N, C-alpha and C positions, 0 to 999 in steps of 0.2 A: 481522600484515601485512594491509593492506586489499586487497580485490580491485580489479581494474581498473574494474569497474562502479561500486564505491563511490567510487573516486577521481574518476570522470567526473562524478558527481552532487554531489561535496563542495561545490563553490562554488554550487550551486543548491539546496541542501537547504532553506534558509530559505524561499526563493520557492515551492518545490514544496509545502512544508508549509502555508504560508499559503493557497495555491490549493486544497489538499486541504480545508482547513477551510471555505472558501467553497463548494466543491462539496458537501460533506457538509451544509451548512446549506440548500442549495437546496430548492425546493419538491419536486422530484423524489425526493430521497433523505431528507429530514428525518423522514418517517414509516416508513422501512424500516431498522431497526436492523441486520438481517442484511446488507443491501447496503452499509451504512456500514462494517460490520466487515470485509467483503470488500475493499472499496476501500482502506480504511486499511491493511490487511494487505499487500495487493499493493504499494502505494506504498512502505511501510516496508521491505518486503523488497527492492524494487527499489533504493531508496536505499542499503540496506546491501550491495547486490551479491549478494544471494541470490535473485534473481528466477527463476532456472532451475528451482527446485523449489517455489517459493511456492504456486502454484495447487494442486498435488498435495497438499502439506502442509495447506493450508487445508481442502481438501475432507475430508481424513482427520480433521482436528482437530474438525470440526463434524459428523462422522458422516454426511456425504453420500456417496452411492454413485452 
């Protein structure tokens, strides 16, 4: 069963992913792999309906305190 948040973004997934790729290729982010990973993770977790815990999990997975 998908979450309400995942259902909310289902119709916009392709548009959001294309925009994410555009932003990741921007001058501001193209040289920062860590920021790219963070942004990609946050967007993917939001699209999957798991945004509530995504920042905390990302910080733990990268050993940030």
